[in-house]
C-alpha positions as CSV (number, residue, x, y, z in Angstrom):
1,M,-4.1,-6.6,2.6
2,K,-5.8,-7.1,-0.8
3,P,-9.0,-5.1,-1.3
4,R,-12.1,-7.3,-1.2
5,L,-13.9,-8.3,-4.4
6,F,-17.5,-7.2,-5.0
7,E,-19.3,-10.3,-3.7
8,A,-17.4,-10.3,-0.4
9,L,-17.8,-6.5,-0.1
10,M,-21.6,-6.7,-0.4
11,A,-21.9,-9.4,2.2
12,K,-21.7,-7.0,5.2
13,P,-23.0,-3.4,5.8
14,N,-20.2,-0.8,5.2
15,E,-19.6,2.5,3.5
16,Q,-18.7,0.9,0.1
17,R,-21.9,-1.2,0.1
18,E,-24.0,1.9,0.8
19,L,-22.3,3.8,-2.1
20,Y,-22.9,0.9,-4.5
21,E,-26.4,0.6,-3.5
22,K,-26.9,4.2,-4.5
23,L,-25.1,3.8,-7.8
24,K,-27.4,1.0,-8.8
25,L,-30.2,3.6,-8.9
26,E,-28.2,6.0,-11.2
27,A,-28.9,4.1,-14.4
28,E,-28.9,7.3,-16.4
29,H,-25.3,8.2,-15.8
30,P,-23.7,8.0,-19.3
31,F,-20.7,6.0,-18.3
32,L,-22.5,3.5,-16.1
33,K,-25.3,3.2,-18.7
34,R,-22.9,2.5,-21.5
35,Y,-20.8,0.1,-19.4
36,A,-23.9,-1.9,-18.5
37,Q,-25.3,-1.9,-22.0
38,M,-22.0,-3.2,-23.6
39,G,-21.5,-5.7,-20.8
40,V,-25.0,-7.2,-21.3
41,K,-24.4,-7.3,-25.0
42,E,-21.1,-9.2,-24.5
43,G,-22.9,-11.6,-22.0
44,F,-20.7,-10.6,-19.0
45,F,-23.6,-9.8,-16.7
46,S,-27.4,-9.1,-16.9
47,D,-28.1,-5.9,-14.9
48,M,-26.7,-2.9,-13.3
49,A,-25.7,-4.8,-10.1
50,G,-23.6,-7.1,-12.3
51,A,-22.1,-4.1,-14.0
52,L,-21.0,-2.5,-10.7
53,G,-19.5,-5.8,-9.5
54,R,-17.6,-6.3,-12.7
55,M,-16.3,-2.7,-12.6
56,H,-15.2,-3.0,-9.0
57,D,-13.4,-6.3,-9.5
58,T,-11.7,-4.9,-12.6
59,L,-10.5,-1.9,-10.6
60,V,-9.3,-4.1,-7.7
61,D,-7.4,-6.5,-10.0
62,A,-5.7,-3.6,-11.8
63,A,-4.8,-1.7,-8.7
64,W,-3.5,-4.6,-6.6
65,P,-0.1,-5.1,-8.4
66,E,0.5,-1.3,-7.8
67,L,-0.6,-1.3,-4.1
68,I,3.0,-2.1,-3.1
69,G,2.8,0.4,-0.2
70,R,0.6,-2.0,1.7
71,N,3.4,-4.5,1.9
72,I,5.7,-2.1,3.7
73,I,3.3,-0.8,6.4
74,T,0.9,-2.4,8.9
75,V,-2.7,-2.1,7.5
76,M,-5.6,-2.0,9.8
77,P,-9.3,-1.5,8.8
78,T,-11.2,1.0,10.8
79,A,-14.5,2.8,10.9
80,E,-13.2,5.7,13.0
81,A,-12.2,9.1,11.9
82,M,-9.2,9.1,14.3
83,E,-7.4,6.5,16.4
84,R,-4.9,7.1,19.2
85,F,-2.0,4.7,19.5
86,P,0.0,4.5,22.8
87,L,3.8,4.3,22.6
88,D,4.9,2.4,25.7
89,A,8.3,3.7,26.9
90,G,9.1,0.3,28.3
91,A,7.8,-1.9,31.1
92,V,9.5,-3.6,34.0
93,G,8.2,-6.6,35.9
94,Y,8.6,-6.9,39.7
95,R,8.2,-10.1,41.8
96,Y,7.5,-8.8,45.3
97,A,6.7,-11.9,47.2
98,E,7.3,-15.6,46.8
99,G,4.6,-17.2,44.7
100,A,3.0,-13.9,43.9
101,V,2.0,-12.7,40.4
102,T,4.3,-10.3,38.5
103,R,3.3,-6.7,38.8
104,V,4.0,-4.6,35.6
105,S,5.2,-1.0,36.0
106,A,6.0,1.5,33.2
107,K,6.4,5.1,32.4
108,K,3.3,7.0,31.3
109,P,3.1,6.3,27.6
110,T,3.1,8.9,24.8
111,T,0.5,8.7,22.1
112,V,0.2,9.3,18.3
113,D,-3.1,10.3,16.7
114,I,-3.7,9.1,13.2
115,Y,-6.6,10.6,11.2
116,T,-8.2,8.9,8.3
117,N,-8.5,12.1,6.3
118,Q,-6.2,11.1,3.4
119,L,-7.6,10.2,-0.1
120,A,-5.8,8.4,-2.9
121,E,-7.7,9.1,-6.1
122,A,-7.5,8.4,-9.8
123,S,-10.0,9.2,-12.5
124,D,-10.5,9.5,-16.3
125,E,-13.0,11.6,-18.2
126,W,-14.9,11.4,-21.5
127,T,-17.3,13.3,-23.5
128,R,-20.9,12.1,-23.9
129,E,-20.2,11.6,-27.6
130,Y,-17.2,9.5,-26.8
131,L,-19.2,7.3,-24.4
132,E,-22.0,6.8,-26.9
133,D,-19.5,5.1,-29.3
134,A,-17.2,3.3,-26.8
135,T,-16.9,-0.4,-27.1
136,W,-16.6,-2.9,-24.3
137,N,-12.9,-3.3,-24.6
138,V,-12.3,0.5,-24.5
139,M,-14.4,1.0,-21.3
140,S,-12.9,-2.1,-19.6
141,K,-9.4,-0.8,-20.4
142,A,-10.3,2.7,-19.1
143,V,-11.3,1.1,-15.7
144,D,-8.0,-0.8,-15.7
145,N,-6.1,2.4,-16.2
146,V,-7.8,4.1,-13.3
147,G,-7.1,1.1,-11.0
148,M,-3.4,1.2,-11.9
149,A,-3.1,5.0,-11.3
150,L,-5.0,4.6,-7.9
151,G,-2.5,1.9,-6.7
152,Q,0.4,4.1,-7.6
153,N,-1.1,7.1,-5.9
154,E,-1.6,5.3,-2.6
155,T,1.9,3.8,-2.8
156,E,3.5,7.1,-3.4
157,T,1.8,8.5,-0.3
158,I,3.1,5.7,1.9
159,L,6.6,6.1,0.5
160,A,6.5,9.8,1.2
161,L,5.7,9.1,4.8
162,Y,9.0,7.2,5.2
163,A,10.9,9.7,3.2
164,A,9.7,12.5,5.5
165,V,11.3,10.9,8.6
166,Q,14.2,13.1,9.7
167,A,17.6,11.5,9.6
168,A,18.2,12.1,13.3
169,D,15.0,10.1,14.1
170,L,16.0,7.0,12.1
171,A,17.7,3.9,13.5
172,T,21.2,4.8,14.7
173,G,20.3,8.5,14.6
174,A,21.4,9.0,11.0
175,E,21.0,7.8,7.4
176,L,23.4,5.1,6.4
177,A,25.8,6.1,3.7
178,G,25.8,4.0,0.4
179,G,29.2,5.5,-0.6
180,G,28.1,5.6,-4.2
181,L,28.6,1.9,-4.5
182,V,26.2,-0.8,-5.8
183,A,23.8,-2.4,-3.4
184,S,25.4,-5.6,-2.0
185,W,25.2,-8.1,0.8
186,A,27.2,-5.7,2.9
187,S,24.5,-3.0,2.4
188,L,21.8,-5.4,3.7
189,L,23.9,-6.3,6.7
190,S,24.3,-2.6,7.6
191,L,20.5,-1.9,7.3
192,H,19.6,-5.0,9.2
193,E,22.1,-4.2,12.0
194,A,21.0,-0.6,12.3
195,V,17.4,-1.6,13.2
196,R,18.5,-4.5,15.4
197,R,20.7,-2.0,17.3
198,E,17.5,-0.2,18.3
199,H,16.1,-3.6,19.6
200,W,13.6,-4.0,16.7
201,R,13.4,-6.8,14.1
202,P,13.2,-5.5,10.5
203,N,10.8,-7.6,8.4
204,V,10.7,-5.6,5.1
205,L,13.4,-4.5,2.8
206,A,12.1,-1.8,0.4
207,V,14.3,-1.0,-2.6
208,N,14.1,0.4,-6.1
209,E,14.2,-2.0,-9.1
210,M,17.7,-0.8,-9.9
211,Q,19.0,-1.8,-6.4
212,L,17.1,-5.1,-6.6
213,H,18.9,-6.0,-9.8
214,Q,22.2,-4.9,-8.3
215,L,21.6,-7.4,-5.4
216,L,20.7,-10.1,-7.9
217,N,24.2,-9.7,-9.2
218,D,25.6,-10.6,-5.8
219,D,26.0,-14.4,-5.2
220,K,25.5,-14.0,-1.4
221,F,22.1,-12.4,-1.9
222,V,21.0,-14.8,-4.6
223,K,21.7,-17.8,-2.4
224,S,20.1,-16.3,0.6
225,V,16.7,-15.7,-1.1
226,Y,16.5,-18.9,-3.1
227,L,12.8,-19.9,-2.8
228,P,10.3,-22.0,-4.8
229,S,8.2,-20.0,-7.2
230,S,5.1,-20.4,-5.0
231,E,6.7,-18.0,-2.5
232,T,7.5,-15.2,-4.9
233,D,5.2,-12.7,-6.5
234,I,6.9,-10.8,-9.4
235,A,3.9,-8.7,-10.1
236,Q,3.9,-7.3,-6.5
237,G,7.7,-6.9,-6.6
238,T,8.3,-9.6,-3.9
239,I,11.0,-12.0,-4.6
240,G,11.7,-13.7,-1.3
241,S,13.1,-13.1,2.2
242,V,16.7,-12.2,3.3
243,L,17.9,-11.9,6.9
244,G,14.2,-12.2,8.0
245,M,13.2,-9.3,5.7
246,K,10.8,-9.7,2.8
247,V,12.3,-8.1,-0.2
248,Q,9.9,-5.5,-1.8
249,S,10.9,-3.7,-4.9
250,S,9.2,-0.9,-6.8
251,T,10.2,1.8,-9.3
252,L,8.4,4.2,-6.9
253,V,11.1,3.8,-4.3
254,P,13.7,6.5,-5.1
255,N,16.6,5.1,-7.1
256,G,19.6,5.0,-4.7
257,T,17.6,4.7,-1.6
258,M,17.0,1.5,0.5
259,Y,14.8,0.9,3.6
260,A,14.9,-1.8,6.3
261,I,11.7,-1.5,8.3
262,D,10.0,-3.4,11.2
263,T,6.5,-2.8,10.0
264,R,5.0,-4.3,13.2
265,V,5.9,-1.2,15.1
266,A,7.2,1.5,12.7
267,S,4.0,2.7,11.1
268,V,0.4,2.0,10.5
269,M,-2.1,2.6,7.7
270,L,-5.8,2.9,9.0
271,L,-8.1,1.9,6.1
272,R,-11.4,3.8,6.4
273,R,-12.7,2.9,2.9
274,D,-10.9,0.5,0.6
275,V,-10.7,0.6,-3.1
276,T,-14.0,1.9,-4.4
277,V,-15.2,2.8,-7.9
278,E,-17.5,5.9,-8.4
279,D,-19.0,7.8,-11.2
280,W,-18.6,11.5,-11.6
281,E,-20.0,14.1,-14.0
282,D,-19.6,17.8,-15.0
283,V,-22.8,18.6,-16.9
284,K,-21.6,22.2,-17.6
285,T,-18.6,21.0,-19.6
286,G,-20.3,17.8,-20.8
287,K,-17.6,15.6,-19.2
288,Y,-18.3,12.2,-17.6
289,G,-16.1,9.6,-16.1
290,V,-15.2,7.1,-13.4
291,R,-12.9,7.4,-10.5
292,G,-11.3,5.1,-8.0
293,T,-10.7,6.2,-4.4
294,T,-9.2,4.9,-1.2
295,R,-9.8,6.8,2.2
296,F,-7.2,6.1,4.8
297,G,-4.8,7.6,7.3
298,A,-1.1,6.8,7.9
299,G,1.5,7.8,10.4
300,I,4.9,6.9,11.8
301,L,4.7,5.3,15.3
302,R,8.4,4.4,16.0
303,S,10.9,5.9,13.7
304,K,13.8,4.1,15.3
305,A,12.4,0.9,13.7
306,I,13.3,2.4,10.3
307,A,16.8,2.4,8.7
308,R,17.4,4.3,5.5
309,M,20.5,4.1,3.3
310,T,21.1,6.7,0.7
311,N,23.6,7.5,-2.1
312,V,23.6,4.0,-3.4
313,K,24.8,3.8,-7.0
314,Q,22.0,4.4,-9.5
315,T,23.4,2.2,-12.3
316,M,24.1,-1.4,-12.6
317,T,27.9,-1.2,-12.5
């Protein structure tokens, strides 16, 4: 779920729109003031609204390649501080009379509460003197850097969610052993079978870049993921699909660890406020800057829909 760009964001009332409307009035903030001045000088926009739009879109474009975590979890927008998800234990249908409708009966479901109280944040700071001399290229690059750091922060939070699942709660009731060997077609079959054994269907394979390159050295894997370039996204670490699983790679996934996940049921990320750019200042120390934030909540719903393999070799050969 890619964050919306500024024009789409401002089309409907929401928290981000309210924040940006307030920022338009803060024309004296050193960073925003300089950013607007240099942007107008370069001919990129003509007013503070245009400056905010350009800053937001720059932040989104820089953050998106790093928001890999959103590809390995179900993302749902929300305006609530908490949502309660029922976990059905299983339902059985009974046909109790010829021609009658089917009555559904099930055990009382358990629930999982997910609170949108997590914050991914990245920021940079400058002195007033530095801002007074900063060029457009310098300021645009600074917003880029904040966006990249924000994307990494959010992705690390989601990966930590999966890493925290106890081995006994995973598919098959244990971690799968990599045996100190390189990732191979056999590794993928083991991960896929582990989730299928629990009656779920894995749709994402999350691996470190090292394990991805190990797999690219396996002919069976290469032939299985052969796809036209239009179906790959190298910037997002997506190279295709294998055994019904989209292959998602990132250096943020621990080297030597591989995941097979049915993201439809395994976990959820509730997005309260998507990628937002804000100003901040500390008048006492004379520091000013810009920060990017995302407010969300994430939780595990069905841990048995997650298979984790560890102790995979951490070098190419």
